[in-house]
C-alpha positions as CSV (number, residue, x, y, z in Angstrom):
1,X,3.8,-22.6,19.3
2,X,3.6,-25.2,21.3
3,X,2.2,-28.9,21.5
4,X,-0.7,-27.8,23.7
5,X,-1.3,-24.3,22.6
6,X,-2.0,-25.4,18.6
7,X,-4.2,-28.6,20.2
8,X,-6.0,-25.6,21.7
9,X,-6.4,-23.2,18.4
10,X,-7.6,-26.5,16.3
11,X,-10.2,-27.1,19.1
12,X,-11.3,-22.9,19.2
13,X,-11.3,-23.2,15.4
14,X,-13.7,-26.3,15.6
15,X,-16.1,-24.6,17.1
16,X,-17.0,-22.3,14.2
17,X,-17.6,-25.9,12.6
18,X,-21.4,-25.9,11.8
19,X,-22.2,-29.0,11.6
20,X,-22.6,-31.9,13.8
21,X,-22.5,-36.0,14.3
22,X,-26.7,-35.4,14.0
23,X,-26.2,-33.8,10.4
24,X,-24.7,-37.1,9.1
25,X,-27.5,-39.2,11.0
26,X,-30.0,-37.2,10.0
27,X,-29.2,-37.2,6.5
28,X,-28.7,-40.8,6.4
29,X,-32.5,-41.1,8.2
30,X,-33.7,-39.0,5.6
31,X,-31.9,-40.7,2.9
32,X,-33.3,-44.1,4.1
33,X,-37.1,-42.8,4.4
34,X,-37.2,-41.5,0.9
35,X,-35.7,-45.3,-0.4
36,X,-38.2,-47.0,1.6
37,X,-41.7,-44.5,1.1
38,X,-40.7,-43.7,-2.9
39,X,-39.1,-47.0,-3.9
40,X,-41.2,-48.0,-6.9
41,X,-44.3,-50.6,-6.3
42,X,-43.5,-54.4,-6.6
43,X,-44.8,-56.0,-9.6
44,X,-48.3,-57.0,-9.1
45,X,-50.2,-56.4,-6.1
46,X,-49.2,-55.1,-2.9
47,X,-48.7,-57.8,-0.1
48,X,-51.5,-56.5,2.0
49,X,-54.4,-54.4,0.9
50,X,-53.3,-51.4,3.8
51,X,-50.0,-51.3,2.6
52,X,-51.1,-48.2,-0.2
53,X,-52.2,-46.7,3.5
54,X,-49.3,-47.2,5.1
55,X,-47.2,-45.9,2.7
56,X,-49.2,-42.5,2.7
57,X,-49.2,-41.8,6.3
58,X,-45.7,-42.6,6.2
59,X,-45.4,-39.9,3.4
60,X,-47.5,-37.6,5.5
61,X,-45.2,-38.1,8.5
62,X,-42.0,-37.9,6.8
63,X,-43.0,-34.5,5.1
64,X,-44.6,-33.0,8.4
65,X,-41.2,-33.9,10.2
66,X,-39.4,-32.3,7.9
67,X,-41.6,-29.4,7.8
68,X,-41.4,-28.7,11.5
69,X,-37.3,-29.2,11.1
70,X,-37.2,-26.2,8.3
71,X,-39.3,-24.0,10.4
72,X,-36.6,-24.8,13.3
73,X,-34.1,-23.9,10.8
74,X,-34.9,-20.8,9.5
75,X,-36.0,-19.5,12.8
76,X,-32.4,-20.5,14.4
77,X,-31.2,-18.7,11.3
78,X,-33.0,-15.9,11.9
79,X,-32.1,-15.6,15.7
80,X,-28.4,-16.0,15.0
81,X,-28.2,-13.6,12.0
82,X,-30.5,-11.0,14.3
83,X,-28.0,-11.2,17.1
84,X,-25.1,-10.3,14.7
85,X,-26.5,-7.6,13.9
86,X,-27.4,-7.0,17.6
87,X,-23.5,-7.5,18.5
88,X,-22.3,-5.1,15.2
89,X,-24.9,-2.1,16.1
90,X,-25.2,-2.5,19.6
91,X,-22.3,-4.4,21.3
92,X,-24.6,-7.0,23.0
93,X,-22.9,-9.7,24.6
94,X,-23.6,-12.4,27.0
95,X,-23.3,-11.6,30.8
96,X,-22.8,-14.2,33.4
97,X,-23.2,-14.1,37.3
98,X,-21.8,-16.5,39.5
99,X,-24.0,-17.5,43.0
100,X,-23.7,-20.1,45.2
101,X,-26.7,-21.8,47.1
102,X,-26.9,-24.0,50.0
103,X,-29.3,-27.0,49.8
104,X,-31.3,-27.6,52.9
105,X,-28.7,-25.9,54.8
106,X,-26.0,-28.7,54.2
107,X,-24.7,-28.3,50.5
108,X,-23.5,-25.6,48.5
109,X,-23.7,-25.4,44.8
110,X,-22.5,-23.5,42.0
111,X,-24.8,-21.7,39.8
112,X,-24.8,-19.8,36.8
113,X,-26.9,-17.6,35.4
114,X,-26.0,-15.7,31.5
115,X,-28.4,-13.0,30.1
116,X,-28.8,-12.2,26.5
117,X,-30.5,-8.6,25.5
118,X,-32.8,-8.2,22.8
119,X,-32.2,-11.8,21.4
120,X,-35.1,-14.1,20.8
121,X,-35.3,-17.7,21.1
122,X,-35.5,-19.1,18.2
123,X,-38.8,-21.5,17.6
124,X,-38.1,-25.3,18.3
125,X,-34.7,-24.4,18.3
126,X,-32.0,-23.6,21.2
127,X,-29.8,-21.3,22.5
128,X,-26.6,-22.2,24.8
129,X,-23.6,-20.9,25.8
130,X,-20.5,-22.6,27.1
131,X,-17.2,-21.0,28.5
132,X,-13.4,-21.9,29.3
133,X,-11.1,-20.8,31.8
134,X,-7.6,-21.6,33.4
135,X,-5.7,-23.3,30.7
136,X,-8.5,-23.0,28.1
137,X,-10.9,-25.8,30.0
138,X,-13.9,-25.7,28.3
139,X,-17.2,-26.0,30.7
140,X,-20.2,-27.9,29.8
141,X,-22.9,-26.6,27.5
142,X,-25.7,-24.3,29.4
143,X,-29.0,-23.4,28.4
144,X,-30.7,-19.8,27.5
145,X,-34.2,-20.6,27.0
146,X,-35.8,-18.4,29.2
147,X,-37.6,-15.3,28.2
148,X,-36.8,-12.1,30.3
149,X,-39.6,-9.5,30.1
150,X,-40.1,-5.9,31.1
151,X,-41.5,-5.3,34.7
152,X,-44.9,-5.1,34.7
153,X,-45.2,-6.3,30.7
154,X,-45.6,-9.2,28.1
155,X,-42.7,-7.6,25.9
156,X,-39.6,-9.7,25.8
157,X,-36.3,-7.7,26.3
158,X,-33.9,-10.6,26.0
159,X,-33.3,-14.3,27.0
160,X,-31.4,-15.9,30.1
161,X,-31.0,-18.7,31.8
162,X,-30.1,-20.3,35.2
163,X,-27.8,-23.4,35.4
164,X,-25.6,-25.3,37.9
165,X,-22.3,-26.0,37.1
166,X,-20.2,-28.6,37.7
167,X,-16.6,-28.0,37.8
168,X,-13.6,-30.4,39.2
169,X,-11.8,-28.4,42.1
170,X,-12.5,-26.5,45.2
171,X,-10.6,-23.3,43.9
172,X,-10.8,-20.1,42.3
173,X,-11.3,-20.0,38.4
174,X,-10.1,-17.4,35.9
175,X,-12.7,-17.3,33.1
176,X,-10.9,-16.8,29.5
177,X,-13.7,-16.4,27.3
178,X,-16.8,-18.0,25.9
179,X,-19.4,-19.2,23.1
180,X,-22.9,-18.9,22.3
181,X,-24.4,-21.6,19.8
182,X,-27.8,-21.0,17.9
183,X,-28.9,-24.7,17.4
184,X,-31.9,-26.2,15.8
185,X,-34.3,-29.0,17.4
186,X,-32.2,-31.9,15.7
187,X,-29.0,-30.1,16.2
188,X,-28.2,-30.4,12.5
189,X,-26.1,-27.3,13.0
190,X,-24.7,-25.3,15.3
191,X,-23.9,-21.2,14.9
192,X,-21.0,-20.4,17.1
193,X,-20.5,-16.7,18.1
194,X,-17.4,-16.1,20.4
195,X,-18.1,-13.9,23.7
196,X,-15.3,-11.9,25.3
197,X,-16.1,-13.0,28.8
198,X,-13.5,-12.6,31.5
199,X,-13.3,-12.6,35.1
200,X,-13.3,-14.6,38.2
201,X,-15.5,-17.3,40.0
202,X,-14.6,-20.0,42.5
203,X,-16.5,-23.2,43.4
204,X,-16.9,-23.0,47.3
205,X,-16.1,-26.1,49.2
206,X,-19.0,-28.2,50.3
207,X,-20.9,-29.1,54.3
208,X,-19.6,-32.7,54.8
209,X,-22.1,-32.9,58.1
210,X,-21.2,-31.5,61.8
211,X,-18.1,-32.0,63.1
212,X,-18.6,-30.5,67.1
213,X,-16.1,-30.9,70.0
214,X,-16.2,-29.1,73.0
215,X,-13.9,-26.1,72.4
216,X,-13.1,-23.1,74.3
217,X,-11.4,-20.0,73.3
218,X,-8.0,-19.4,74.7
219,X,-7.9,-15.3,74.5
220,X,-10.1,-12.4,74.7
221,X,-9.2,-9.7,72.5
222,X,-11.2,-7.2,74.0
223,X,-14.3,-6.1,76.6
224,X,-16.4,-4.5,74.2
225,X,-19.3,-7.1,73.7
226,X,-20.7,-8.6,77.4
227,X,-22.9,-11.8,76.9
228,X,-25.1,-13.9,79.4
229,X,-22.9,-16.4,79.8
230,X,-19.8,-16.9,81.3
231,X,-16.5,-17.8,79.1
232,X,-13.5,-19.5,80.4
233,X,-10.5,-17.5,79.3
234,X,-7.4,-19.6,80.8
235,X,-7.1,-22.7,81.7
236,X,-6.5,-23.6,85.4
237,X,-3.5,-23.5,86.9
238,X,-1.9,-23.0,83.4
239,X,0.1,-20.0,84.3
240,X,2.3,-18.8,87.0
241,X,2.7,-15.1,88.2
242,X,4.7,-13.4,90.6
243,X,3.1,-13.4,94.4
244,X,1.6,-10.0,95.0
245,X,0.0,-8.5,97.9
246,X,-3.3,-9.9,98.6
247,X,-2.7,-13.2,96.4
248,X,-4.0,-16.4,98.2
249,X,-0.5,-18.2,99.9
250,X,-2.4,-21.7,99.1
251,X,-2.2,-20.8,95.3
252,X,2.3,-20.6,96.5
253,X,4.2,-22.6,94.2
254,X,6.9,-24.1,96.8
255,X,8.3,-26.5,94.0
256,X,9.5,-22.9,92.2
257,X,10.9,-21.0,95.4
258,X,12.7,-24.0,96.5
259,X,14.3,-24.0,93.7
260,X,15.4,-20.5,92.9
261,X,13.8,-18.8,95.8
262,X,11.2,-16.7,93.9
263,X,7.6,-16.4,95.5
264,X,4.9,-17.3,92.8
265,X,1.7,-18.2,92.5
266,X,-0.9,-20.3,90.2
267,X,-3.0,-18.4,88.1
268,X,-6.9,-19.4,88.7
269,X,-9.1,-20.3,86.2
270,X,-10.9,-16.8,85.0
271,X,-14.2,-16.5,84.0
272,X,-15.6,-13.2,82.0
273,X,-18.7,-11.8,81.0
274,X,-17.4,-10.6,77.9
275,X,-16.9,-12.1,74.1
276,X,-13.5,-13.7,73.4
277,X,-12.2,-15.4,70.2
278,X,-11.4,-18.4,69.2
279,X,-8.4,-19.3,66.8
280,X,-8.8,-21.8,64.5
281,X,-5.8,-23.0,62.3
282,X,-5.9,-25.7,59.5
283,X,-2.5,-26.7,58.3
284,X,-1.8,-27.2,54.3
285,X,1.3,-28.4,54.2
286,X,2.2,-31.4,53.1
287,X,5.4,-33.0,53.8
288,X,5.5,-35.4,50.8
289,X,7.9,-35.0,47.4
290,X,7.7,-32.2,45.0
291,X,6.3,-34.2,42.3
292,X,3.1,-35.5,44.2
293,X,1.8,-32.2,44.6
294,X,0.7,-32.6,41.1
295,X,-0.6,-35.6,41.0
296,X,-4.5,-36.0,40.4
297,X,-4.6,-38.2,43.7
298,X,-3.7,-34.9,46.0
299,X,-5.4,-32.9,43.8
300,X,-9.0,-34.8,45.2
301,X,-7.8,-34.9,48.4
302,X,-6.8,-31.5,48.4
303,X,-10.7,-30.9,47.8
304,X,-11.9,-33.6,50.3
305,X,-9.4,-31.3,52.7
306,X,-11.0,-28.6,52.0
307,X,-14.3,-29.6,52.4
308,X,-13.6,-30.8,56.0
309,X,-12.1,-27.9,57.3
310,X,-15.4,-25.7,55.9
311,X,-17.4,-28.1,58.1
312,X,-15.2,-27.6,60.9
313,X,-15.1,-24.1,60.8
314,X,-19.5,-24.1,59.9
315,X,-19.8,-26.2,63.0
316,X,-17.5,-23.7,65.5
317,X,-19.1,-20.7,63.7
318,X,-22.6,-22.1,65.2
319,X,-21.1,-22.0,69.0
320,X,-21.2,-18.9,71.0
321,X,-17.6,-18.1,70.0
322,X,-16.2,-15.8,67.8
323,X,-14.6,-17.8,65.8
324,X,-11.2,-16.5,63.6
325,X,-9.5,-18.8,60.7
326,X,-5.9,-18.2,60.9
327,X,-4.3,-19.1,57.4
328,X,-0.7,-20.2,56.5
329,X,-0.8,-18.9,53.2
330,X,-0.5,-15.3,51.8
331,X,-4.0,-15.1,50.3
332,X,-6.2,-11.9,49.4
333,X,-9.4,-12.5,49.2
334,X,-10.5,-8.9,47.6
335,X,-13.6,-6.7,48.7
336,X,-15.7,-9.8,49.7
337,X,-18.3,-9.5,52.5
338,X,-16.9,-10.7,55.8
339,X,-18.5,-14.1,55.6
340,X,-17.6,-15.0,52.6
341,X,-13.7,-13.9,53.1
342,X,-13.1,-17.5,55.1
343,X,-14.7,-19.3,52.4
344,X,-12.4,-17.6,49.9
345,X,-9.3,-18.3,52.1
346,X,-9.9,-22.0,51.9
347,X,-11.3,-22.7,48.5
348,X,-7.7,-20.4,47.4
349,X,-5.5,-22.7,49.9
350,X,-3.1,-25.5,48.3
351,X,-0.9,-27.9,49.3
352,X,2.4,-26.2,50.2
353,X,6.2,-27.1,51.5
354,X,6.9,-23.7,52.6
355,X,5.4,-23.1,56.1
356,X,5.8,-26.3,58.3
357,X,3.4,-26.9,61.3
358,X,5.9,-26.0,64.0
359,X,5.9,-22.7,62.5
360,X,2.4,-22.2,61.5
361,X,0.4,-23.1,65.4
362,X,0.5,-21.8,67.9
363,X,-0.1,-23.3,71.2
364,X,-0.9,-20.2,73.4
365,X,-4.0,-18.9,71.3
366,X,-4.5,-21.7,69.2
367,X,-7.7,-23.6,70.0
368,X,-8.5,-25.6,67.0
369,X,-6.0,-27.5,64.7
370,X,-6.6,-29.4,61.4
371,X,-4.3,-31.8,60.1
372,X,-4.3,-33.7,57.4
373,X,-2.9,-36.8,56.2
374,X,0.6,-35.3,54.8
375,X,1.4,-33.7,58.4
376,X,5.1,-34.3,59.2
377,X,4.8,-37.1,62.2
378,X,8.0,-36.1,63.8
379,X,6.9,-32.1,63.7
380,X,3.3,-33.4,64.9
381,X,4.8,-35.0,68.4
382,X,6.8,-32.1,68.8
383,X,3.7,-29.6,68.8
384,X,1.6,-32.0,71.1
385,X,3.9,-31.8,73.7
386,X,3.7,-28.2,73.7
387,X,-0.2,-27.9,73.4
388,X,-2.3,-28.3,76.6
389,X,-5.8,-30.5,77.4
390,X,-7.6,-28.0,75.9
391,X,-7.0,-28.0,72.2
392,X,-8.7,-29.8,70.1
393,X,-6.9,-31.3,67.0
394,X,-9.0,-33.1,63.7
395,X,-7.5,-35.4,61.9
396,X,-8.3,-35.5,58.3
397,X,-7.6,-39.0,56.7
398,X,-7.6,-37.5,53.0
399,X,-7.3,-41.1,51.9
400,X,-10.9,-41.5,52.4
401,X,-11.9,-39.2,49.4
402,X,-10.3,-42.6,47.5
403,X,-11.7,-45.4,49.0
404,X,-14.3,-47.5,47.3
405,X,-15.4,-51.1,47.3
406,X,-12.6,-52.5,44.5
407,X,-13.6,-56.0,43.5
408,X,-17.2,-53.8,42.8
409,X,-16.1,-51.2,40.8
410,X,-13.8,-53.5,38.6
411,X,-16.7,-55.8,37.6
412,X,-18.8,-52.6,37.2
413,X,-16.1,-51.7,34.5
414,X,-16.8,-54.8,32.6
415,X,-20.5,-54.4,31.8
416,X,-20.8,-50.4,31.7
417,X,-19.2,-47.8,30.6
418,X,-16.2,-46.4,31.9
419,X,-16.5,-43.7,34.5
420,X,-16.0,-39.8,32.7
421,X,-14.8,-38.1,36.0
422,X,-11.8,-37.8,37.4
423,X,-12.3,-38.9,40.9
424,X,-14.3,-42.3,39.8
425,X,-11.5,-42.9,37.5
426,X,-8.6,-42.2,40.4
427,X,-10.4,-44.5,42.7
428,X,-10.5,-47.2,39.8
429,X,-6.5,-46.8,40.0
430,X,-6.3,-46.1,43.7
431,X,-6.1,-49.8,44.8
432,X,-2.7,-50.6,43.0
433,X,-1.5,-47.1,43.4
434,X,1.8,-47.5,45.2
435,X,1.3,-43.8,46.5
436,X,-1.5,-45.8,48.8
437,X,0.6,-47.7,50.7
438,X,2.8,-44.9,51.7
439,X,-0.1,-42.5,52.4
440,X,-1.8,-45.0,54.6
441,X,1.3,-46.0,56.4
442,X,1.7,-42.5,57.4
443,X,-2.2,-41.7,58.8
444,X,-1.4,-45.2,61.2
445,X,1.5,-43.3,62.2
446,X,-0.3,-39.6,62.6
447,X,-3.1,-41.8,64.7
448,X,-0.9,-43.6,66.7
449,X,0.8,-40.5,68.0
450,X,-2.4,-38.7,68.7
451,X,-3.8,-41.3,70.9
452,X,-0.4,-41.1,73.2
453,X,-0.8,-37.5,73.4
454,X,-3.2,-35.6,76.0
455,X,-5.4,-33.5,73.9
456,X,-8.3,-34.0,72.4
457,X,-8.9,-35.4,69.0
458,X,-11.0,-36.9,66.6
459,X,-10.4,-38.4,62.8
460,X,-12.4,-37.2,60.3
């Protein structure tokens, strides 16, 4: 057993430990209250004639709180033992469902809905859940406090809860299991029950504002769908063909004839009233050191790059073109609706060193290309020589996700608690990271190459 496995085994067994920090705090508060309320009266009279009344009110308040806590504790114990009986007799376990919702059409959020059939909620208590996934990483606690009722009935059938799930990376997660916790009102104890929850769920990329550009498709695959607006199929004077009877002699390319004695004519710009396909490429090739791919910096940059790619795809999808995403990795999204397939592919993509930019992008059919800060500069220069002016390239400066005002960050860390999430910790160290200078140098070089080219491009 490795050290990592041993650490997880200890952490797993710790979930069954019923007492918490609140147990010690409540015990200390109860001891101090009894000490103050039931200490012997001082010799002589009280310093104030109202002191006996104040002590009496304090005793009443103390025992009222104790009664509430005892009711909550016994109710929690009853709910816990009833659930263990249901699980032994009927096999009742927690069911979870994942869903994504878009807020005001801009940001997609991941929600978790959990159900427990037949279980009742303890009086003045809580029922919470927790899941662990991938390499035994635990999620935050989520509550199951909503009563589920039969249709058109007042009788309860169980409890449920819908909570937003915060996850660090835009990717697909492998669910390994979970826990259910029965807790009293003051969290004096927490009774855990393991749950055999399995499956897959993913955190989708989010939209970051529209990134619009004038884009036209370069290929028409079929003429099944007729539209009102004419669509351009080929750019003007991009292709040649052999001279045939009926061709306009004014389009003969005399330079070609003088060189090899062949009559060819320019193919004019064509418009057809049929649906066309716009091919969208996004390269995840990272021309960096192999050990960099596992760095926390590149993981956050990957999340940012996925969000930008998804934003561009969503913006293009709002046009009249039929957008098709061409992945540079072998990813099987499974049996999902067609509108979710691209989101799944982008979500499961990762930095790689296999298929480079030249092997991936096809200048003849590709209309839009997204590149990152880790694109090889020499390959980009070679590719741009083969692209025409109708090609649109989005350059995603992935270092933007780590950009922050360093002096203000350091001052805030001296006053406030240090940041708890991974992105905030990385931002605070980014200014002194040796990786920063190399990535920014690469970004300046890529931007200079794009400025010298004839393609349409933009920076995200």
